C-alpha positions as CSV (number, residue, x, y, z in Angstrom):
1,M,-209.9,21.3,-56.4
2,S,-208.0,22.4,-59.6
3,A,-208.8,25.0,-62.1
4,N,-209.7,22.3,-64.7
5,D,-212.4,21.0,-62.4
6,L,-214.1,24.4,-62.7
7,D,-214.7,24.3,-66.4
8,N,-218.2,22.8,-66.0
9,G,-218.6,24.0,-62.4
10,P,-220.5,26.8,-60.7
11,R,-220.9,30.3,-62.2
12,R,-217.7,32.3,-62.3
13,D,-217.3,36.0,-61.6
14,Y,-214.3,38.4,-61.9
15,C,-212.4,40.6,-59.5
16,E,-209.2,42.5,-59.0
17,F,-207.0,40.8,-56.4
18,T,-204.5,43.2,-54.7
19,F,-201.6,41.7,-52.7
20,C,-201.1,44.2,-49.9
21,H,-198.0,42.4,-48.7
22,R,-196.4,42.9,-52.3
23,N,-196.8,46.7,-52.1
24,D,-200.3,46.5,-53.5
25,V,-199.5,44.5,-56.6
26,S,-202.9,43.7,-58.4
27,R,-204.0,41.1,-60.8
28,Y,-207.3,40.1,-62.4
29,T,-208.8,36.7,-62.0
30,S,-212.1,34.8,-62.1
31,F,-213.5,33.0,-59.0
32,F,-216.5,31.3,-57.6
33,M,-217.8,31.0,-54.0
34,T,-219.0,28.3,-51.6
35,N,-220.3,28.9,-48.1
36,K,-216.8,28.4,-46.8
37,Q,-214.4,30.2,-49.2
38,I,-213.6,32.0,-52.4
39,I,-211.8,29.8,-54.9
40,F,-209.8,31.4,-57.8
41,T,-209.4,29.9,-61.2
42,D,-205.8,31.1,-61.3
43,S,-203.8,28.6,-59.2
44,T,-201.4,31.3,-58.1
45,F,-204.1,32.6,-55.8
46,E,-204.8,30.5,-52.8
47,P,-208.5,30.2,-51.6
48,I,-209.7,32.8,-49.1
49,V,-211.3,30.9,-46.2
50,F,-214.0,33.0,-44.6
51,A,-213.3,31.5,-41.2
52,D,-209.8,33.0,-41.5
53,V,-211.1,36.6,-42.0
54,S,-211.4,38.5,-38.7
55,K,-212.4,41.9,-40.2
56,V,-214.0,43.1,-43.5
57,T,-214.0,46.8,-44.4
58,V,-215.9,48.4,-47.4
59,E,-213.4,50.9,-48.8
60,E,-215.5,52.1,-51.7
61,E,-218.2,50.8,-53.9
62,G,-217.4,47.2,-54.8
63,V,-214.0,47.2,-52.9
64,L,-213.5,45.1,-49.8
65,L,-210.4,45.0,-47.5
66,L,-210.1,41.6,-45.8
67,E,-208.0,41.2,-42.7
68,G,-207.0,38.2,-40.7
69,N,-204.8,35.1,-41.0
70,L,-205.0,34.7,-44.7
71,H,-202.9,32.3,-46.7
72,Q,-201.1,33.5,-49.9
73,D,-197.7,32.8,-51.5
74,N,-197.2,29.9,-49.1
75,Q,-197.3,32.2,-46.1
76,V,-199.8,33.9,-43.7
77,V,-200.6,37.4,-44.8
78,R,-202.7,40.0,-42.8
79,K,-204.5,41.8,-45.6
80,V,-205.8,41.4,-49.2
81,R,-208.1,43.7,-51.2
82,L,-210.8,42.5,-53.6
83,N,-212.5,44.8,-56.1
84,F,-215.7,43.3,-57.4
85,F,-216.4,46.2,-59.8
86,A,-219.6,47.5,-58.3
87,Q,-221.2,44.0,-58.3
88,N,-223.0,44.8,-55.1
89,S,-224.8,41.5,-54.9
90,I,-221.4,39.6,-54.8
91,K,-219.9,42.1,-52.4
92,E,-222.9,41.7,-50.0
93,K,-222.8,37.9,-50.2
94,V,-219.1,37.9,-49.4
95,I,-219.7,40.2,-46.4
96,L,-222.6,38.0,-45.3
97,L,-220.6,34.8,-45.5
98,I,-217.6,36.4,-43.7
99,N,-219.8,37.8,-40.9
100,K,-221.7,34.6,-40.6
101,K,-222.6,34.4,-36.8
102,S,-220.3,32.3,-34.8
103,V,-220.9,30.7,-31.4
104,S,-218.4,31.3,-28.5
105,A,-217.4,28.4,-26.3
106,K,-214.5,26.9,-24.3
107,L,-212.6,24.0,-25.8
108,I,-210.9,21.6,-23.4
109,M,-208.5,19.2,-25.0
110,T,-206.9,16.3,-23.2
111,N,-204.2,13.7,-24.0
112,G,-204.6,11.3,-21.1
113,T,-202.3,13.0,-18.7
114,T,-203.2,16.7,-18.9
115,Q,-205.6,19.2,-20.3
116,K,-205.6,22.6,-22.2
117,E,-208.3,25.1,-22.5
118,F,-209.0,27.6,-25.4
119,P,-211.7,30.2,-26.0
120,V,-213.1,29.2,-29.4
121,E,-215.6,30.3,-32.0
122,I,-217.8,27.7,-33.7
123,I,-219.4,28.1,-37.1
124,D,-222.0,25.7,-38.4
125,D,-221.0,25.2,-42.1
126,E,-224.1,23.0,-42.7
127,D,-222.3,19.7,-43.0
128,V,-219.5,20.3,-40.4
129,L,-218.9,22.3,-37.2
130,S,-215.7,24.4,-37.6
131,V,-214.0,25.2,-34.3
132,S,-211.4,28.0,-34.3
133,I,-209.2,29.5,-31.6
134,T,-210.7,32.9,-31.0
135,S,-207.4,34.9,-30.6
136,L,-205.8,33.3,-33.7
137,K,-208.7,32.7,-35.9
138,R,-207.1,29.4,-36.6
139,K,-209.1,26.3,-37.1
140,I,-208.3,23.7,-34.5
141,L,-211.2,21.1,-34.8
142,I,-213.6,19.9,-37.4
143,I,-216.7,18.0,-36.2
144,N,-218.4,16.0,-39.0
145,K,-222.0,14.8,-38.9
146,E,-220.8,11.2,-38.5
147,D,-218.7,12.0,-35.4
148,K,-220.2,10.7,-32.1
149,L,-221.2,13.6,-29.8
150,F,-222.4,13.3,-26.2
151,K,-224.6,16.1,-24.9
152,S,-225.1,17.0,-21.3
153,K,-226.9,20.3,-20.7
154,R,-224.4,22.9,-21.8
155,V,-221.5,20.6,-22.6
156,L,-220.6,18.5,-25.7
157,L,-218.2,15.6,-25.4
158,I,-216.3,14.2,-28.4
159,F,-213.4,11.7,-28.5
160,N,-210.5,12.3,-31.0
161,S,-209.0,9.6,-33.2
162,D,-206.7,8.5,-30.3
163,G,-209.7,8.1,-27.9
164,Y,-209.0,11.2,-25.8
165,P,-211.9,13.3,-24.7
166,Y,-212.5,16.9,-26.0
167,Y,-215.1,19.1,-24.4
168,L,-217.0,22.1,-25.7
169,E,-218.5,24.1,-22.8
170,F,-221.0,26.8,-23.4
171,E,-222.1,29.6,-21.0
172,N,-225.7,28.6,-21.1
173,K,-227.6,26.0,-23.2
174,I,-225.9,24.9,-26.4
175,P,-226.9,27.5,-29.1
176,L,-226.3,25.1,-32.0
177,D,-228.8,23.2,-34.2
178,L,-227.5,19.6,-33.8
179,S,-230.5,17.9,-35.3
180,N,-228.4,16.6,-38.2
181,Y,-225.5,15.4,-36.0
182,N,-224.9,12.1,-34.3
183,V,-225.8,13.2,-30.7
184,S,-226.5,11.1,-27.7
185,E,-228.5,13.1,-25.1
186,N,-229.0,10.6,-22.2
187,A,-225.6,8.9,-21.9
188,Y,-223.2,11.6,-20.7
189,F,-223.6,13.4,-17.4
190,H,-221.1,16.2,-17.0
191,S,-219.9,17.2,-13.5
192,F,-222.9,15.2,-12.3
193,C,-222.1,14.1,-8.8
194,D,-219.6,13.7,-6.0
195,I,-218.1,10.3,-5.5
196,Y,-216.7,9.1,-2.2
197,G,-215.1,5.7,-1.4
198,T,-213.3,3.2,-3.6
199,M,-214.1,1.7,-7.0
200,G,-211.7,-1.2,-7.6
201,A,-208.2,0.2,-7.0
202,E,-209.3,3.8,-7.4
203,K,-210.0,6.0,-4.3
204,F,-212.4,8.9,-4.8
205,D,-213.1,11.9,-2.7
206,D,-213.9,14.4,-5.4
207,N,-216.5,16.9,-6.5
208,G,-218.0,17.2,-9.9
209,L,-217.1,13.9,-11.5
210,S,-218.7,13.0,-14.8
211,I,-220.4,9.8,-15.9
212,L,-220.5,8.3,-19.4
213,L,-222.6,5.3,-20.2
214,D,-222.5,3.0,-23.2
215,S,-224.0,-0.3,-23.9
216,E,-221.4,-2.3,-22.0
217,M,-219.3,0.1,-19.9
218,I,-219.6,2.8,-17.2
219,Y,-216.9,5.5,-17.4
220,I,-216.1,7.8,-14.5
221,I,-214.3,10.9,-15.6
222,N,-212.2,13.0,-13.2
223,N,-210.4,16.2,-14.1
224,Y,-211.5,15.9,-17.7
225,F,-208.7,13.4,-18.6
226,E,-208.7,10.7,-15.9
227,I,-211.1,7.9,-17.1
228,F,-212.0,4.9,-15.1
229,S,-214.1,2.1,-16.7
230,F,-216.3,-0.6,-15.2
231,T,-218.6,-3.1,-16.6
232,Y,-222.2,-3.1,-15.4
233,P,-221.9,-6.5,-13.6
234,Q,-219.1,-5.0,-11.5
235,L,-221.6,-2.6,-9.8
236,K,-224.4,-3.5,-7.4
237,I,-226.7,-1.1,-5.6
238,V,-226.6,-2.0,-1.9
239,N,-228.0,1.1,-0.2
240,R,-230.1,4.1,-1.2
241,N,-231.5,7.2,0.5
242,K,-233.0,10.4,-0.7
243,D,-229.6,12.1,-1.2
244,S,-227.2,9.4,-2.4
245,M,-226.6,5.8,-3.3
246,I,-223.9,3.2,-2.3
247,F,-222.5,0.7,-4.7
248,Q,-220.6,-2.4,-4.1
249,V,-217.9,-2.7,-6.7
250,S,-216.3,-6.1,-7.6
251,S,-212.9,-5.8,-9.2
252,T,-211.8,-8.1,-12.0
253,S,-209.9,-10.1,-9.4
254,G,-213.0,-10.5,-7.2
255,E,-212.1,-7.9,-4.5
256,I,-215.0,-6.0,-3.0
257,S,-215.1,-2.2,-2.4
258,Y,-217.7,0.4,-1.6
259,V,-218.4,3.8,-3.1
260,T,-221.1,6.5,-2.5
261,F,-222.6,8.5,-5.4
262,S,-224.2,11.8,-4.3
263,R,-226.5,11.5,-7.4
264,V,-227.0,8.7,-9.8
265,P,-228.5,9.0,-13.3
266,E,-231.8,7.2,-13.6
267,K,-230.5,5.6,-16.8
268,L,-227.7,3.9,-14.8
269,V,-230.2,2.7,-12.2
270,S,-232.3,1.2,-14.9
271,L,-229.3,-0.7,-16.4
272,L,-228.5,-2.4,-13.0
273,P,-230.2,-5.2,-11.2
274,P,-232.6,-4.2,-8.3
275,M,-231.0,-3.0,-5.1
276,E,-229.7,-5.7,-2.7
277,E,-229.8,-3.9,0.6
278,Q,-226.8,-4.4,3.0
279,D,-227.8,-3.2,6.4
280,S,-224.3,-3.2,7.9
281,L,-223.3,-0.2,5.8
282,I,-222.6,3.1,7.4
283,R,-221.4,6.5,6.1
284,V,-218.6,8.5,7.5
285,N,-218.5,12.0,6.0
286,H,-220.2,10.4,2.9
287,N,-217.6,7.6,2.7
288,P,-219.2,4.1,2.9
289,Y,-217.9,1.4,5.3
290,M,-219.1,-2.1,6.0
291,L,-219.3,-2.8,9.7
292,T,-217.8,-6.0,11.0
293,Y,-217.6,-7.3,14.6
294,E,-214.4,-9.1,15.3
295,D,-213.3,-10.8,18.5
296,N,-211.4,-7.8,19.9
297,E,-212.3,-4.9,17.6
298,I,-215.0,-3.4,15.5
299,G,-214.0,-3.2,11.8
300,F,-214.7,-0.5,9.2
301,Y,-214.2,-1.9,5.7
302,Q,-214.3,0.1,2.5
303,S,-211.8,-1.8,0.4
304,R,-208.7,-4.0,0.7
305,D,-206.5,-0.9,1.2
306,T,-209.0,1.3,3.1
307,K,-210.1,-0.4,6.3
308,L,-209.3,-0.1,10.0
309,Y,-210.2,-1.8,13.3
310,I,-210.9,0.0,16.6
311,P,-210.5,-2.1,19.7
312,Y,-213.7,-2.3,21.7
313,K,-211.8,-1.3,24.9
314,D,-211.0,2.0,23.3
315,I,-214.6,3.0,22.6
316,E,-215.8,5.3,25.5
317,S,-219.2,6.0,24.1
318,I,-221.4,6.1,21.1
319,D,-223.5,9.3,21.1
320,V,-226.6,10.0,19.0
321,I,-226.3,13.7,17.9
322,D,-229.1,13.8,15.3
323,N,-232.1,11.7,14.5
324,K,-234.3,13.9,12.3
325,D,-234.1,11.5,9.4
326,S,-236.5,8.6,9.4
327,D,-234.0,6.2,7.8
328,Y,-230.7,7.2,9.5
329,V,-229.4,8.5,12.8
330,T,-226.1,10.4,13.1
331,V,-223.7,9.3,15.8
332,Q,-220.2,10.1,17.0
333,L,-217.7,7.8,18.5
334,E,-215.8,9.0,21.6
335,L,-212.5,7.0,21.9
336,R,-210.1,6.6,24.7
337,E,-207.4,9.2,24.7
338,N,-204.3,8.2,22.7
339,S,-206.3,5.3,21.1
340,I,-204.4,3.8,18.2
341,P,-206.3,2.0,15.4
342,I,-205.3,-1.2,13.7
343,S,-204.7,-0.2,10.1
344,H,-205.4,-2.5,7.2
345,T,-204.8,-6.1,8.1
346,K,-201.8,-5.6,10.3
347,T,-201.4,-4.6,13.9
348,M,-199.7,-1.3,14.4
349,A,-196.6,-3.0,15.7
350,G,-196.2,-4.7,12.3
351,A,-197.2,-1.7,10.2
352,D,-194.8,0.6,8.5
353,T,-195.0,4.4,9.0
354,E,-197.1,5.1,6.0
355,E,-199.7,2.5,7.0
356,M,-199.8,3.9,10.5
357,L,-200.4,7.4,9.3
358,D,-203.1,6.2,7.0
359,G,-204.8,4.3,9.8
360,I,-204.7,7.3,12.1
361,S,-206.0,9.5,9.3
362,I,-209.0,7.2,8.8
363,L,-209.5,7.1,12.6
364,N,-209.6,10.9,12.8
365,Q,-212.8,10.8,10.7
366,F,-214.5,8.8,13.4
367,V,-213.3,10.9,16.4
368,S,-213.3,14.4,15.0
369,K,-216.4,16.4,14.0
370,E,-217.1,14.0,11.1
371,N,-220.4,12.2,11.6
372,I,-221.4,8.6,11.2
373,N,-224.7,8.0,9.6
374,I,-226.2,4.6,10.5
375,K,-229.6,2.9,10.3
376,P,-231.4,2.6,13.7
377,P,-231.4,-1.3,13.7
378,Q,-227.6,-1.3,12.9
379,L,-227.0,1.3,15.7
380,Q,-228.8,-1.1,18.1
381,K,-226.5,-3.9,16.9
382,M,-223.4,-1.7,17.3
383,L,-224.4,-0.6,20.8
384,K,-225.1,-4.1,22.0
385,N,-222.0,-5.7,20.4
386,V,-219.7,-3.0,21.8
387,Y,-221.3,-3.3,25.3
388,I,-221.0,-7.1,25.3
389,K,-217.4,-7.1,24.1
390,K,-216.3,-4.5,26.6
391,K,-218.2,-6.0,29.6
392,Y,-217.7,-9.7,29.0
393,P,-214.5,-10.0,31.1
394,L,-216.5,-8.6,34.0
395,V,-219.2,-11.2,33.5
396,Q,-216.6,-14.0,33.9
397,E,-215.5,-12.6,37.3
398,A,-219.0,-11.8,38.6
399,S,-221.3,-14.3,40.3
400,V,-224.8,-15.1,39.2
401,T,-226.2,-13.3,42.2
402,E,-224.2,-10.1,41.4
403,L,-225.5,-10.2,37.9
404,Y,-229.0,-10.7,39.1
405,S,-228.6,-7.7,41.4
406,S,-227.6,-5.7,38.3
407,W,-230.6,-7.1,36.4
408,S,-232.9,-6.1,39.3
409,R,-231.6,-2.6,39.3
410,Q,-232.3,-2.3,35.5
411,I,-235.8,-3.8,36.0
412,N,-236.4,-1.2,38.7
413,D,-235.3,1.6,36.4
414,F,-237.5,0.3,33.6
415,L,-240.5,0.0,36.0
416,L,-240.0,3.6,37.2
417,Y,-239.6,4.9,33.7
418,N,-242.9,3.3,32.5
419,L,-244.7,4.5,35.6
420,F,-243.4,8.0,35.9
421,G,-241.4,8.9,32.8
422,Q,-244.3,10.8,31.3
423,L,-244.5,13.1,34.3
424,V,-240.8,14.1,33.8
425,L,-241.4,14.8,30.1
426,L,-244.5,16.8,31.0
427,K,-242.5,18.9,33.5
428,N,-239.8,19.6,30.9
429,G,-242.4,20.4,28.2
430,I,-244.2,22.9,30.5
431,R,-240.8,24.6,31.2
432,K,-240.1,24.9,27.4
433,I,-243.5,26.5,26.9
434,Q,-242.9,29.0,29.7
435,E,-239.4,29.9,28.5
436,N,-240.6,30.6,24.9
437,T,-240.3,34.3,24.4
438,Q,-241.9,34.2,21.0
439,T,-245.5,33.5,22.2
440,S,-247.9,35.5,24.4
441,D,-248.9,34.5,27.9
442,D,-252.4,33.6,26.7
443,T,-251.0,31.3,24.0
444,K,-248.7,29.7,26.5
445,N,-251.6,29.0,28.9
446,R,-253.6,27.4,26.1
447,Q,-250.6,25.2,25.1
448,I,-250.1,24.1,28.7
449,L,-253.8,23.5,29.2
450,N,-254.0,21.0,26.3
451,Y,-250.6,19.4,26.9
452,M,-251.4,18.8,30.6
453,Y,-255.0,17.7,30.0
454,Y,-254.2,14.9,27.6
455,T,-251.0,13.9,29.3
456,I,-252.6,13.5,32.7
457,R,-255.4,11.4,31.2
458,G,-252.9,9.1,29.6
459,Q,-250.8,9.0,32.8
460,K,-253.7,7.7,34.8
461,R,-254.3,4.8,32.4
462,Q,-250.6,4.1,32.2
463,L,-250.3,3.7,36.0
464,D,-253.1,1.1,36.0
465,R,-251.8,-0.8,33.0
466,V,-248.2,-1.0,34.2
467,S,-249.2,-2.0,37.8
468,I,-251.4,-4.8,36.4
469,Q,-249.3,-6.1,33.5
470,F,-245.7,-5.6,34.5
471,P,-245.6,-8.1,37.5
472,Q,-247.2,-10.8,35.4
473,M,-244.8,-10.3,32.5
474,L,-241.8,-10.1,34.9
475,W,-242.8,-13.4,36.5
476,N,-243.0,-15.0,33.1
477,E,-239.6,-13.7,32.2
478,E,-237.9,-14.7,35.5
479,Q,-239.3,-18.3,35.3
480,R,-236.7,-18.7,32.5
481,L,-234.0,-17.9,35.0
482,I,-235.3,-19.4,38.3
483,D,-237.4,-22.6,38.0
484,K,-238.8,-22.2,41.5
485,S,-239.9,-18.6,40.9
486,D,-242.6,-17.8,43.5
487,E,-245.7,-16.5,41.7
488,E,-247.2,-15.2,45.0
489,T,-244.3,-12.8,45.2
490,Y,-245.3,-11.2,42.0
491,E,-249.0,-11.2,42.9
492,Q,-248.1,-9.3,46.0
493,L,-246.0,-6.9,44.0
494,Q,-249.0,-6.4,41.7
495,R,-251.2,-5.5,44.7
496,Q,-248.7,-3.1,46.1
497,L,-248.2,-1.4,42.7
498,L,-252.0,-1.0,42.3
499,S,-252.3,0.4,45.8
500,I,-249.6,3.0,45.1
501,S,-251.1,3.7,41.8
502,G,-254.5,4.4,43.4
503,Q,-252.9,6.7,46.0
504,M,-251.1,8.7,43.3
505,Q,-254.1,9.0,41.0
506,R,-255.9,10.9,43.8
507,H,-253.4,13.7,43.4
508,F,-254.4,14.1,39.7
509,V,-258.0,15.0,40.7
510,E,-257.1,18.6,41.7
511,I,-255.3,19.1,38.3
512,E,-258.3,17.7,36.4
513,I,-260.8,19.8,38.2
514,A,-258.8,23.0,37.3
515,L,-258.4,21.9,33.7
516,N,-262.0,20.8,33.2
517,A,-263.1,24.3,34.1
518,L,-261.4,25.4,30.8
519,S,-263.1,22.8,28.6
520,F,-264.0,25.5,26.0
521,A,-260.3,25.9,25.2
522,I,-259.4,22.2,25.0
523,I,-259.0,21.0,21.4
524,P,-260.7,17.8,20.3
525,K,-258.8,14.6,21.1
526,E,-258.6,13.4,17.5
527,K,-256.9,16.7,16.5
528,F,-254.4,16.3,19.4
529,D,-253.7,12.7,18.4
530,N,-253.2,13.7,14.7
531,T,-250.8,16.5,15.7
532,K,-248.9,14.1,18.0
533,A,-248.7,11.5,15.2
534,K,-247.0,13.9,12.9
535,K,-243.8,13.6,15.0
536,K,-244.3,10.2,16.6
537,M,-242.6,7.6,14.4
538,G,-242.6,4.6,16.6
539,Y,-238.9,5.2,16.5
540,I,-237.3,2.7,19.0
541,G,-239.1,1.3,22.0
542,A,-238.6,-1.5,24.5
543,G,-239.1,-4.2,21.8
544,A,-235.5,-5.4,22.3
545,L,-236.4,-6.6,25.8
546,G,-238.6,-9.4,24.7
547,V,-241.8,-10.0,26.6
548,L,-241.0,-7.2,29.1
549,G,-241.6,-4.7,26.3
550,V,-245.1,-6.0,26.0
551,A,-245.8,-5.0,29.6
552,T,-246.3,-1.4,28.5
553,G,-247.9,-2.2,25.2
554,G,-245.0,-0.5,23.5
555,I,-245.2,2.7,25.5
556,A,-245.2,5.9,23.5
557,L,-244.6,8.8,25.9
558,V,-245.6,12.3,24.7
559,A,-242.1,13.8,24.4
560,A,-240.7,17.1,23.1
561,G,-241.1,16.1,19.4
562,A,-244.9,15.6,19.7
563,F,-245.1,18.7,22.0
564,T,-243.4,20.8,19.3
565,A,-246.0,19.8,16.7
566,F,-248.8,20.4,19.1
567,N,-247.2,23.8,19.9
568,T,-247.6,24.8,16.2
569,Y,-251.2,23.6,16.0
570,S,-252.3,25.3,19.2
571,S,-250.7,28.5,18.1
572,N,-252.4,28.4,14.7
573,E,-255.8,27.6,16.2
574,S,-255.4,30.5,18.6
575,H,-254.9,32.9,15.8
576,K,-257.9,31.5,13.9
577,D,-260.2,31.7,16.9
578,Q,-258.8,34.9,18.3
579,E,-262.0,36.8,18.1
580,Q,-263.8,34.0,20.0
581,Y,-261.4,33.9,23.0
582,N,-260.2,37.4,23.1
583,E,-262.3,38.8,26.0
584,E,-260.2,40.0,28.9
585,N,-262.3,38.1,31.5
586,E,-261.7,34.8,29.7
587,R,-257.9,35.3,29.7
588,I,-258.0,36.0,33.4
589,R,-260.1,32.9,33.9
590,I,-257.6,30.7,31.9
591,D,-254.7,32.2,33.8
592,F,-256.3,31.5,37.2
593,Y,-257.1,27.8,36.5
594,I,-253.8,27.1,34.8
595,N,-251.9,28.5,37.8
596,K,-254.0,26.3,40.0
597,A,-253.3,23.2,37.9
598,L,-249.6,24.0,37.8
599,D,-249.5,24.5,41.6
600,S,-251.0,21.0,42.1
601,F,-248.7,19.5,39.5
602,N,-245.6,21.0,41.1
603,H,-246.7,19.6,44.5
604,I,-246.8,16.1,42.9
605,M,-243.4,16.5,41.3
606,E,-241.6,18.1,44.3
607,T,-243.2,16.3,47.2
608,M,-245.2,13.2,46.2
609,L,-243.2,11.8,43.3
610,P,-240.0,11.3,45.4
611,Y,-242.1,9.4,47.9
612,Y,-243.7,7.2,45.3
613,V,-240.4,6.5,43.5
614,N,-239.0,5.5,46.9
615,Q,-242.0,3.3,47.7
616,I,-242.0,1.6,44.2
617,S,-238.3,0.8,44.6
618,K,-238.8,-0.6,48.0
619,V,-241.6,-3.0,47.1
620,Y,-239.8,-4.1,43.9
621,F,-236.4,-4.8,45.6
622,L,-238.1,-6.7,48.4
623,A,-239.7,-9.0,45.7
624,A,-236.3,-9.2,43.9
625,R,-234.4,-10.2,47.1
626,H,-237.0,-12.9,47.8
627,Q,-236.7,-14.3,44.3
628,S,-232.9,-14.2,44.3
629,K,-232.9,-16.9,47.0
630,G,-233.8,-19.5,44.3
631,L,-230.4,-18.8,42.6
632,K,-228.7,-20.7,45.4
633,D,-230.3,-24.0,44.4
634,L,-229.0,-23.8,40.8
635,T,-226.4,-26.2,39.6
636,E,-223.1,-24.8,38.4
637,V,-224.1,-25.5,34.8
638,D,-227.4,-23.6,35.2
639,K,-225.6,-20.7,37.0
640,A,-223.2,-20.3,34.1
641,K,-226.1,-20.5,31.6
642,N,-228.1,-17.9,33.6
643,K,-225.2,-15.6,33.9
644,M,-225.1,-15.3,30.1
645,A,-228.9,-15.0,29.9
646,I,-228.9,-12.1,32.4
647,F,-225.9,-10.6,30.6
648,N,-227.8,-10.5,27.3
649,R,-230.8,-8.9,29.1
650,L,-228.5,-6.3,30.6
651,A,-227.2,-5.5,27.1
652,D,-230.7,-5.0,25.9
653,F,-231.4,-2.6,28.7
654,Y,-228.3,-0.7,27.9
655,V,-229.3,-0.3,24.3
656,M,-232.8,0.8,25.2
657,K,-231.4,3.5,27.6
658,Q,-229.0,4.9,25.0
659,L,-231.4,5.3,22.1
660,P,-233.6,8.4,21.6
661,M,-237.3,7.9,22.4
662,E,-238.6,9.2,19.2
663,Q,-237.5,10.7,15.8
664,G,-236.5,14.3,16.0
665,D,-235.8,14.3,19.8
666,L,-232.5,13.3,21.3
667,T,-234.1,12.7,24.8
668,N,-233.4,9.1,25.7
669,T,-234.7,6.7,28.3
670,E,-231.5,7.0,30.5
671,S,-231.9,10.8,30.8
672,I,-235.5,10.4,32.0
673,I,-234.5,7.8,34.5
674,Q,-231.7,10.0,35.8
675,L,-234.1,12.8,36.3
676,L,-236.4,10.5,38.3
677,F,-233.6,9.7,40.6
678,E,-232.4,13.2,41.0
679,I,-235.6,13.9,42.9
680,P,-235.2,11.2,45.7
681,D,-231.8,9.9,46.8
682,T,-233.0,6.4,47.5
683,N,-230.9,3.8,49.4
684,E,-232.0,1.2,46.9
685,R,-230.1,3.1,44.2
686,K,-226.9,2.2,46.1
687,L,-227.6,-1.5,46.6
688,L,-225.1,-3.0,44.3
689,E,-223.2,-1.1,41.5
690,P,-224.0,-2.9,38.3
691,I,-221.5,-3.8,35.7
692,T,-223.3,-1.3,33.4
693,D,-221.7,1.6,35.3
């Protein structure tokens, strides 16, 4: 703006201008003010920009000393003095405009390869935001109303003319009125989530990545300056849980990769098609992998460059270590010592050193303390496939009668588990109550009372149901293997099981008599069932065994999970009704009858149960030996066919034994069966070592 432009412009006032850097040379001039600066009519005076003034001092009436980075005589000067001749209104306006409140922030500037950070002050000059470096009072950035701003809580993102991102980060919420600016508030998500896995050719294992969404593209921003872009059709939601989401990413060349987002903006979810669930996905320390089952190894695929294969023969065990989540279980693989993975698509013999180290690094995730999160149905599939692949060479060498012996041993285990498994769980549950140092003896007795009362009632019904249904179901199943299966053999087995069941139920009478004497302290059945249901999730039962699973009606034993919930309920009820049951003679009475019931129960477990386990095993193995004679009449083709049928059934038994019985409790069927056989050392147990050992 020139002096001539001022002739018809704003009102002009006069002042004395002193050049401090010229030994206080002074001159008179007219001027006018805007919200940003003082403009002088004499062109030898450069405008004084208020943002360049760091300090203003009132020296005497009407005289102001201005200090900062001021521009005069084509140089930066530190001080000038203005005398407004007692025009206090002008003086006060100048002070007000100079001291106009600024906002502190941190400016992060990027250039595509690096970043720089500056403490800055921001002044809202009505039509622009002026950003100045705090230490230098030098303006470094101007934001106009037309500039596109992206807001995310306490961060503003803007792109410069070259397309590089700049960030203004504030300590708390943004203290600026941005209502007149071009701001998008639901498109940028700063340091929003952790991303693990691979997107296209990019590998992520980072914290605090940012996401920017526009109408056509998704931008992932790492370290402020690294920007990766994807179109919406490239992303597909394939897995989701309460904590994270897995995307399948298609590169422009059609390659598939997988990535986990710890959090996902709802806006992004709304812009993508509905989820297409892929059940074969697992997570290893948050990293997603697609499981594949090859001829000789199990594959873990994340992308073309991030995958490995572990030979089945190197997998020693697959151990469930946590199953509290209703959607996932956590497992660890135990591999054979000195196991070497097959990295990428090459065998290790053909891989270079870098590829070998990469493969071993990935493998370490699976065998160290890193956990694998997998859905229960996929875990069943993994267990069965690994079992089949490892044991198949043994099947080829074994005869059909040897496999049938293994099958019979598993059937015997399954029968004993369904008949007596609840008693083992009851024994363990009672021990846990008694070992709990946080509850009183009276509370323990009440917990034992209710736990025993309802468990013994259920056990009696279970004995009858299994004794009646199991032989019939087993006969139906074995007819598929042996055409000339003798129904009379299974009818005799049924009669023998019912006889043993009747004998055993007589031992429960003493327990029930003792517990019935304490009926006043037994909680209503519907409350016990509701408490049990809080932990019982129908997690994984014997359904994988086909019709044999029906023999128990999908047995649901009362294990430690349900017992813990009941524990809490009983304890709470005891406090609520303390006044009702607090008399000393009542505690003595409960203690007397509980000890009597426990004495009878211990007699069953220590003396009678070994006998009944032995008897059940004898009658079953006699029936199995009789039925196995029909295998001799099979043709070679039928023998080969039956070998594979039995082998698949053995695999189902193996899976059932490995899986926890219910959510939140790691007790599995195999551990219960082992406890049953720790009581008696039966000869039947040593008949023929199965291929499952």
